[in-house]
C-alpha positions in Angstrom: 37.8 181.6 81.5 38.0 177.7 81.5 40.4 176.4 84.2 42.1 173.0 83.4 43.1 170.9 86.4 45.6 168.2 85.9 45.8 165.1 87.9 49.2 164.0 89.2 49.5 160.5 90.1 52.4 159.6 92.2 53.3 156.0 93.3 56.4 153.8 94.0 56.0 152.0 90.6 54.5 153.2 87.4 52.7 150.9 84.9 53.6 152.4 81.4 51.4 150.6 78.7 53.4 148.3 76.7 56.5 148.8 78.8 58.0 145.5 79.5 56.1 143.6 76.7 52.7 142.9 78.3 49.8 144.6 80.0 50.4 144.6 83.7 47.8 142.9 85.8 48.7 144.3 89.2 46.2 145.9 91.5 47.8 149.4 91.4 47.5 149.6 87.4 44.0 148.1 87.7 43.0 151.0 90.2 44.7 153.9 88.3 44.4 153.2 84.6 40.7 153.8 84.4 41.0 157.0 86.0 43.8 158.2 83.8 41.8 157.4 80.9 39.0 159.8 81.9 41.4 162.5 83.4 44.8 162.4 81.5 47.6 164.0 83.5 51.0 162.8 84.8 51.9 159.5 86.4 55.2 160.0 88.5 57.2 157.2 90.2 60.3 154.9 90.2 61.2 153.6 86.8 62.3 150.2 88.3 65.9 150.9 87.4 68.7 150.9 89.9 71.5 152.9 88.7 75.1 154.0 90.0 74.8 157.5 91.7 76.0 159.5 88.8 73.8 157.9 86.2 70.6 158.3 88.1 68.1 159.8 85.5 64.6 161.3 85.0 62.8 159.8 82.0 59.6 161.3 80.4 57.4 159.0 78.2 54.4 160.3 76.3 51.7 157.8 75.6 48.7 159.2 73.9 47.4 162.1 76.1 49.1 160.7 79.2 52.7 161.6 80.5 54.8 159.2 82.5 57.6 160.7 84.5 60.0 157.8 85.6 62.8 158.3 88.2 65.8 156.0 88.7 67.0 155.0 92.1 70.5 154.8 93.3 71.9 151.5 94.8 71.9 152.9 98.2 68.3 154.3 97.9 67.2 151.0 96.5 68.5 149.0 99.4 67.5 151.3 102.1 64.1 152.7 100.9 62.8 149.8 99.1 64.2 146.7 100.3 64.9 148.1 103.6 62.3 150.3 105.3 59.5 149.9 103.0 59.5 146.0 102.7 61.4 145.1 106.0 59.5 147.4 108.3 56.4 148.9 106.9 55.1 146.0 105.0 55.3 143.3 107.8 54.1 145.8 110.5 51.1 147.1 108.6 50.1 143.5 107.9 50.2 142.6 111.6 53.5 140.7 111.6 55.6 142.5 114.1 57.7 139.4 114.3 59.1 139.8 110.8 60.1 143.6 111.1 63.7 144.3 110.8 64.4 148.1 111.8 67.6 149.9 110.9 68.0 153.8 111.3 70.0 153.7 108.1 67.0 152.2 106.2 64.7 154.9 107.8 67.1 157.5 106.5 67.0 156.0 102.9 63.1 156.1 103.1 63.0 159.8 104.1 65.6 160.5 101.6 63.8 159.1 98.6 60.6 160.9 99.7 62.5 164.1 99.7 63.8 163.4 96.1 60.3 162.5 94.8 59.2 165.9 96.3 62.0 167.9 94.7 61.3 166.3 91.3 57.7 166.7 91.5 58.3 170.5 92.5 59.6 171.0 88.9 56.2 169.6 87.4 53.5 170.9 89.7 51.3 173.9 88.8 49.2 175.8 91.5 45.9 174.0 90.4 47.1 170.5 89.9 45.6 167.8 92.2 48.2 165.3 93.4 47.0 161.7 94.2 49.7 159.7 96.3 49.6 155.9 96.5 50.5 153.5 99.3 52.9 153.0 102.2 56.2 153.8 100.2 55.1 157.5 100.2 53.6 158.2 103.4 55.6 161.5 104.2 55.5 162.9 100.7 52.8 165.4 101.3 54.8 166.8 104.2 57.7 167.2 102.1 55.7 169.0 99.4 54.2 171.3 102.0 57.7 172.1 103.2 58.6 173.2 99.6 55.6 175.6 99.7 53.0 173.6 97.8 49.4 174.3 98.7 47.9 171.9 96.1 45.2 169.6 97.1 46.9 166.3 97.8 45.1 163.0 98.4 46.6 159.7 99.7 45.2 156.2 99.0 46.5 153.3 101.3 46.2 150.0 99.4 47.2 147.6 102.3 45.9 147.1 105.9 46.3 149.6 108.5 46.5 147.9 111.9 45.2 149.3 115.3 47.3 151.8 117.1 48.6 149.1 119.4 50.4 147.6 116.5 51.3 150.9 114.9 53.3 152.2 118.0 55.6 149.2 117.5 56.8 151.0 114.5 60.0 152.9 115.3 59.6 156.6 114.6 55.9 156.2 114.3 55.3 159.4 116.2 56.9 161.4 113.2 55.9 159.1 110.2 52.2 158.7 110.8 51.4 162.3 111.9 53.2 163.4 108.6 50.1 162.1 106.9 48.1 164.9 108.4 49.4 167.0 105.5 47.2 165.2 103.0 43.8 166.6 102.5 42.0 163.3 101.8 43.2 159.9 103.2 41.5 156.8 101.5 41.4 153.3 102.9 40.1 150.0 101.5 38.0 149.0 104.3 36.0 150.5 107.5 38.3 148.5 109.7 41.5 150.2 108.4 39.8 153.7 108.3 38.7 153.3 111.8 42.2 152.2 113.0 43.9 155.1 111.4 41.2 157.4 113.0 41.9 155.8 116.5 45.5 156.6 115.9 45.0 160.4 115.2 42.9 160.7 118.3 44.9 158.4 120.8 48.4 159.2 119.7 48.1 162.7 118.2 45.3 164.1 120.2 43.9 165.6 117.0 40.5 167.1 117.4 37.7 165.7 115.1 34.4 167.0 114.0 33.0 163.5 113.2 34.5 160.0 113.2 36.3 160.6 109.9 37.0 164.4 109.9 40.0 166.0 111.6 41.2 169.4 112.0 44.8 170.7 112.2 46.0 174.3 112.4 45.9 174.8 108.6 43.6 172.2 107.1 40.7 169.9 107.4 41.6 166.2 107.0 39.0 163.9 105.7 39.2 160.0 105.9 37.2 157.9 103.3 36.5 154.3 102.5 37.1 153.5 98.9 37.3 149.7 98.2 38.9 149.4 94.8 36.7 147.7 92.3 37.2 146.2 88.7 35.9 147.2 85.4 33.5 144.3 85.1 32.3 144.9 81.5 35.8 145.2 80.1 37.0 142.1 82.0 33.9 140.0 80.9 34.6 141.0 77.3 38.4 140.3 77.6 37.7 136.8 79.3 35.3 135.9 76.6 37.9 136.5 73.9 40.8 135.1 75.8 39.2 131.8 76.7 39.6 130.9 73.0 43.3 131.8 72.8 45.8 129.2 72.1 47.4 129.6 75.5 44.2 129.1 77.4 42.9 126.3 75.1 46.3 124.4 75.6 45.8 124.7 79.4 42.3 123.4 79.3 43.3 120.6 76.8 46.1 119.5 79.2 43.5 119.1 82.0 41.9 116.1 80.2 38.4 116.9 81.4 39.5 117.6 85.0 38.1 120.3 87.1 40.5 123.2 87.3 40.7 125.2 90.7 42.8 128.5 90.4 44.8 130.6 92.9 46.7 133.9 91.6 48.8 135.7 94.2 52.0 137.6 94.2 54.8 135.8 96.3 54.1 137.1 99.9 53.6 135.7 103.3 50.4 137.7 103.7 48.8 135.5 101.1 48.7 132.3 103.0 49.8 130.2 100.0 51.7 127.3 102.0 48.6 127.0 104.2 46.3 126.9 101.1 48.4 124.0 99.5 48.4 122.2 102.8 44.7 122.5 103.0 44.3 121.2 99.3 46.4 118.1 100.4 44.2 117.5 103.5 41.2 117.8 101.1 42.6 115.0 98.8 43.4 112.9 101.9 39.9 113.3 103.5 37.9 113.0 100.1 39.9 110.5 97.9 37.1 110.5 95.5 38.3 113.7 94.1 41.7 112.4 93.5 42.5 112.4 89.7 39.5 114.7 89.1 40.7 118.2 90.2 43.9 120.1 89.4 44.8 123.2 91.4 46.7 125.8 89.5 48.6 128.2 91.5 50.2 131.3 89.7 52.7 133.0 92.0 55.0 135.5 90.3 58.3 136.0 92.3 58.8 139.1 94.0 61.4 140.7 96.3 63.6 137.5 95.8 66.6 139.5 97.3 64.9 139.6 100.6 65.8 136.5 102.7 62.2 136.1 104.1 60.9 135.7 100.5 63.6 133.4 99.4 62.7 131.2 102.4 59.1 131.4 101.5 59.8 130.4 98.0 61.6 127.3 99.3 58.6 126.5 101.7 56.0 126.7 98.8 58.2 124.7 96.5 58.5 122.0 99.2 54.9 122.0 100.1 53.7 121.7 96.5 56.2 119.0 96.0 55.1 117.0 99.0 51.4 117.1 97.9 52.3 116.1 94.4 54.6 113.6 95.7 52.0 112.1 98.2 48.8 112.1 96.0 50.0 112.5 92.2 50.1 109.8 89.7 52.0 109.4 86.5 48.9 110.8 84.6 48.0 113.5 87.1 49.7 116.3 89.1 47.4 117.6 91.8 49.1 121.0 92.1 50.6 123.0 89.0 52.8 125.6 90.6 53.9 128.4 88.2 56.2 131.3 89.1 55.9 133.3 85.9 53.7 136.4 85.6 51.0 136.3 83.1 49.1 139.1 81.1 45.7 140.3 82.3 44.2 138.8 79.2 45.7 135.4 79.9 44.6 135.5 83.6 41.0 136.4 82.4 40.9 133.3 80.2 42.2 131.3 83.0 39.5 132.6 85.3 36.7 131.8 83.0 38.1 128.3 82.5 38.4 127.5 86.2 35.5 126.0 88.1 36.6 127.6 91.4 39.0 130.3 92.6 40.8 130.2 96.1 41.5 133.6 97.6 42.6 133.1 101.3 44.9 135.8 102.4 46.0 135.9 106.1 45.7 139.6 105.9 44.9 141.7 102.9 43.7 145.2 101.9 41.3 144.3 99.2 42.0 141.4 97.1 41.1 142.0 93.4 41.5 138.3 92.4 38.2 137.4 93.8 36.4 140.4 92.0 38.2 139.6 88.7 37.4 135.9 88.9 33.7 136.7 89.5 33.6 139.3 86.7 35.3 136.9 84.3 32.6 134.1 84.6 30.1 133.1 82.0 26.5 133.6 83.4 25.4 130.3 82.0 28.2 128.2 83.4 29.6 130.2 86.3 32.5 129.1 88.7 32.6 129.5 92.4 34.6 132.0 94.2 35.9 131.1 97.7 37.0 134.3 99.4 37.8 134.2 103.2 39.7 136.8 105.1 40.7 134.4 107.8 41.4 136.8 110.5 39.6 134.9 113.2 41.1 131.4 112.4 44.2 132.3 110.3 45.8 128.9 110.6 42.6 126.6 110.3 43.5 124.0 107.6 40.4 122.1 108.5 38.2 125.3 107.6 40.1 125.7 104.4 39.8 121.9 103.1 36.3 121.7 104.0 35.5 124.9 102.2 37.4 123.4 99.1 35.1 120.3 99.3 32.0 122.4 99.8 32.7 124.5 96.6 33.5 121.6 94.4 30.4 119.7 95.6 28.1 122.6 94.8 29.4 123.2 91.2 26.5 121.3 89.7 23.9 122.9 92.0 24.4 126.8 91.4 21.9 128.8 89.5 23.0 131.2 86.8 21.1 134.0 88.6 23.6 133.8 91.4 26.5 134.5 89.3 24.6 137.4 87.6 24.1 138.8 91.1 27.7 138.4 92.0 28.9 139.8 88.8 27.0 143.0 89.4 28.3 143.4 92.8 32.0 142.7 91.7 32.6 146.3 91.1 31.8 147.4 94.7 32.6 144.6 97.1 34.3 141.3 97.4 31.7 140.0 99.8 28.7 138.1 98.4 25.2 139.0 98.8 22.7 137.4 100.9 21.3 135.3 98.0 24.8 133.9 96.9 
């Protein structure tokens, strides 16, 4: 008898195709959609809707062979689980920013309550042979809640963002309950070796959990495996998309508006982990130090707003606005704006066309899991006329403006010196790693 196994994907947000008017370009959708095309099942998560308590609903959407189950959040849940514990405690601490964490027991209660509600709704859907794949820091304790309900399914967890050393994690209030709850997963995946090693160190140091090897741990009722799975991009699909999109009216209008100037691009969600103000300051320093480039290069920074109701993000928005305004006011001319700063989200197709049209990309996070922008930029390039990607995880010198502006100068100066073979080499490696090979 043929046994059919369903894949149940669980995440905080769900990217329903066509829902909202355009194809989502976020990292979660990029990671999950190719898997669901090969293994149709159920994608479960928050609908993005906040409703009054009596009107909280569960919605089911069928799209081809794929089912999407969306759950609304109540006002209290939204403020405590999402705006509160997830984004004011877990996000900053897991990005090494202890100084930005704001803990309250009420928010922790909301976080646990929403995980319990997710588990209760999943209980109605799960069959014994289903494989459950849970995503990211919003849902760390979900496997424990499912186990408490009697589920013995295979459950995996993928952590998209950094996982800091135990010395940082132990600053998290209630860490001694929250992190060990992850031991109810069978497989826990991370983006980088550093993150996986940090998590393994926590299990050994704080939990005293026995291990068979560096990434295999044993509890009373299960073997836990830790894996390193850097998210890649679909290079062939993205290359075809960029080839078409570069001729779209939108991209052609952008290119024509440059009047022959070189375009440098940055694409980041609004977040303090991305280092956007420092990047803009470095671009200003670059223009100050290398006046021969004034009027010849335009830096396009696309930064969709996020979490605007959180004060730190509103302050950051104001800081970036002021930084861009200062650079433009200092170096701009009537016929040239050095920095074009755009707060609107763009479709994946539009971004692919802009990547292909840009001669360089700046990806300079202060701390990140695995930034897909660098990979997407490389995959979108034309082999005969490639751009340059400048990816730096500035963990050693996170505030070094000099390092940034000198790197901008380097990549612009070498634009006419690259070989197409280098781009081909990068393009082939884009699906597996952001770092460039020794020939690039």
